N, C-alpha and C positions, 0 to 999 in steps of 0.2 A: 074271686078277691085280687087277683092280677090285673084283670081288664082295665078297670078304670085307670091305675097306673100308667098302665101301656100306653091308653089312650092318651092322657095328659102329657106323656113323656112323648107321643109323638106330634102331639099338639105343640107342644113346644120346640119341637125339633123343626115343624113347618114352619112356625113364626120366626124362628130363627133363619131358615132358609129364606122366605120371603122377604126378611129384612137385608139378606144378602143379595138377594136379587134387585129390591129397591136402591140399596147400595150402586150395586152393579150399574144398573140403568141411571143413575145420577153420576156414576164416573164415566158411564159411557157419553152423556150428553155433554159433561165438562171436556171430555177429551175432543168430542165432534164440534164444541167450542172453540176449544184450543188450535185444533187443526185448522178451521176456520179463520182464524186470526192470523194463525201463521201462515196460511195460504194468501190471503189480503197481504199482510207484509211483505211476504214475498212478491208478491205481483207488485206492489207499490215499489219495492227495491228494484226489480228488474225494469220497471218504467222509467227510475230515476236512472239507473244504469243507462238505458237508452236513450235518454235525454243526455245525460253527461258526455256519452260516447258520441252523437250528434254533434254537440255543443263544440266537443272537442276537435271533432273532423273539422268542423268550420273553423276555428281557430287556428287549427294548423293550417288551414287552407290559406287563411288570411295572413297567416306569418309568411306561409313561403311566397305568396305573392309580394309581401312587405319587403322580405329578402331579395327577391327578384328587382323590386323597385330600387332597394337600398344599392346593389350591387350595379345597377345600369347607371344610377346617379353617381355612384364613387367612378366608374369608368369614364362619363362623360367629363366630370370634375378633372379626373386625370387627364383627358385630350385636351378640355379647356387650360388646364393648368399650362400643359405643354405650348398651347396656340399663343396663350396669354404671355409666356416667357419668350417666346419666339419674336413675336410683335414688339414687345418691350425690348429686345435686344436689338431691334431695326430701328427702332426709334432712337435708339443711345446711340448709334451710329453717325447719322446727320446731326442729332443735336448735340454729340460730343465734337464734329468738326466746326458747327456755328459757334459753340463756346469757345473754341480754342481761338476764331479769329476775332472773337469781339473784342479783345483788348488790345490787338493791333489796329483794328477799325479805329478804336476811341482814341487812340495815340494818333492815327493817321489824320482825324478830326480835328484834333487838339493843333496838330501842326499846320492844317489848311486855315484855320480859324485865325491863327497867330500870323500865318503869313499876309491873309486878308488885313488883319491889324498893321502889318508893317505897310501894306500899300498905302492904306490910308493914312498911315504916319508921312509918310514921304511925299506920297502924292495925293493931298486932301482935297483937290480940284479934279474929280474924275471927270471923263468925257461925258457929254449928254446920253449917250447910249447906256454908258456902265451906272450912270445914276438911275436912267428910267428903269435899268435892270434891277437895281438895287430898292428901288422904291417897288416895285412889281412883287418882288420875292420877299419884303418885307427882312431884310439882312439879321434887323436887331432882335426879331423875332425866332428866325432859324437859329441865331447864334445861342439864344437862350434855350431853345425847345430842343435841338438837336442832340446836345447831352445826355437831356432828361428821356428822350425818346431812346437812345441805345442804352442806357440804365434799365428802361422798362424790358427792352429785348432782352438783356442781359438777365434778370428777374424772371421774365418768363421762359427762358432758356434753363435757366436753374429749377424752375419748378416742375417743366417736363422732364427734366434729368432724374429730380426726386422722384417722380411719380413712376418713370420707366425702373427706378431701382426699387421701389415699392413695389410696383408689380412683379419683378423678377424676384423679390425676396417672398413675397404672397404665394406666388407660382411655382414655388420650388417642388420639382419633380420627385417623388420620393421613390427610393431605391427598396430594395427586397429586405434590408436589416436598416436599423438606425444609426443616425448620423448625427454627429455634434450642432448644437443651434443654440443661437441667442434668443430666448424668448421675448425679449424686449425689442428687438428688430421686427420680430414676427407681430407684435403687439402694434408697435408703430407703424408697420407699412400696412396693416388693417385699418388704422385710424386714418392713414392719408387718403387712402381708397375710399373711403366712408366720409372724407372732409365734407363733400357737399351736402350730405344729409345733415351735418354738423352746424354748419354756418347759418346765419340770420336769414330770415326771408321776411316776408310781409305780414307773414301771420304771428311768429315768435322770434325772441332775440335767439343769439347763438346757444349752442349745446355747451355747456361747461365740461371739459373733459379734465380731470385732474390725476395726475398721473404722480402716485407713490411709489416709485421704485425701491426696491430693496437689493441689497447686495447679493445677487442669486448667482449661482454657477453654470457653466454651459450646460446643457440639457442633451443626454442622448435619446433622439425621438425621432419621429416622421414629420418633417417640418410642414410640409404641405397640408396634411392632416390637422396638426395643431391651428395652422392659420384658417383654416375651415372652422375649427371648434371657434376661434376668436371672432369671425365673422359673424358666426350664426348668433353668437350671446350679446355682442355688440349691437347686430341690426334689431335682435328683439329689444336691447335696451332702450333703444332710440322710438321704435314703435311704440313701446309702453309708455314713452316720455310723450309723445304725440298724442296718443290715445288720452293721456292725463291732461292736455291741452283742451281738450274739444268742450265747447261753450264758454270758454275764457276768452278775453281780449289780449291783446299786447300788454296793456299795462298790469293786468292780473298776473301773467305770465311771470313779468320782469319781478314780482314782488317774492315769487319762488323759483328761482332759476332752476331751470332743469339743469339736471348734473349727472355726470357718469365718473364715479371715482373708480379708478384702477388701483390694485395693490399687489405687491409682489415683495415675497420673503421667502426666506429658506428656513425650515424648522428643522434645527439642527438635532432635535432629538429622534425624529423619525426619517431622518436626512432625506425630506421631500421638499420639492419647490411648490410653495404656493401660491396661487392668483385669484384674487379675489375681483370682480366686475361688479359693480352696485350701482343702482339708480334711485332716484328720488320721485318715482312715477307712482300708481295707484297702490302697488303690489298685488297680491292674489290670494285667495281664500284656500282653505286647508284644501278643500275637493280640487280644485283647479292643480294644486302645487303637488298632490298625489298623483296625478295623472301627468305631469308635465314632459316626463322623458317618454312616454309610451309612444309607439308607432301611429301616427296619422291623426293624433289628438292635436286639436287646435282650437284657440280660442277666437282666431281672427273669422271675418265673412268669407264666403264660398268665393273662392276666385282668388283671395288675398295670401293663401298658405296652405302647405301641403300638410303640414303638422310632422315632418320629417326632420327638420331642423335642427332640434334639440334630441332628437332620438338619436340623430347621427351622431351628434355632438358626444353623447353620452356614450355610445358604441366605442367611438374614437379612442376617448379618454380610457373607459374602463378594460375594454378587451385589447385595443392596440397597446396602450402604455402601462395597462396594470395600474391605473390610479383611481381617481374618485372624482365625481361630478355632483354638487349636491346643491340645492338653492335651499337659502332661508327669506322667507318673505311674511310680512303683516299687511293687510289689509291698511290702506292709507300711508305705509310707510315706505313703500318700495320694494326690491327686490334685489337680493345678493346671490350671484353664482360662484361658488368657490370649486376650484379645479385643483387637484393636487397629483405631483407627477414624480415618480423616482428620477434620480438624476442619471440613472444608468438602466 
């Protein structure tokens, strides 16, 4: 009587066991699939890590090379700055001597011309030899032209003196600590050195430089390095303006005169000195603007630029002076570089 029941019970237990085994096989298959996915994901992560490590090593190597280049360039700039300052000093000595003697030379010329006038007044009939010499040398022309010639020489020596001063200001050797400096003098000296690139030529009118200087204090800084920043930004503005002129004739450029606007002011809330240098060239896209301060990035043709100028400028302002260097630019509306520097 109990055998069928026992058989049924055993069959039921067997079915339950079979289902458990089936579920176990399914779980095993799922586990194996999960493990395969994990292994694949782990391999992918390892590959990505290895790729990232390789890229990081390459980037580190590039940065190390760039750092070496920057250091070499800064060393060269320091040596060049000292050389320029020495040359400017040597130029200044003879120019000072010439300038100091031009005024008495002008007085002597006036005295001699006055003496000739007296001779002609009291001896209106010179001898034939004297009359021949007067005609030969064209005395009237000499009398008119000689003062102009001396005045031109005076203006020339004044310009050389200004150039010498600008070179000495621009090439100031930096010490290990910051020193007081008039930023307006640094900008002016840089503009004077770049004057040959600003003046009119056969292709375009003069680039107008508008200086809107505010009342700013003397700043504790490294003057030579800041002058280098001004040089890089202003030279880039001139390059951008010349690029914007391509394909235009002289008359077309006159209709939209090339301009560089330099503004300075003191932000009294933050106690920061602000220098703005703006051009009305073609401007730049967001893609270019995002990379403008990167090492070795340049939009200039091969051989025309190293891509280090603005990178060095950024480093000088941010790292050396704890300031900021930013750029605002829209395509077709020019670019504006904004420098902020603490007073101390």
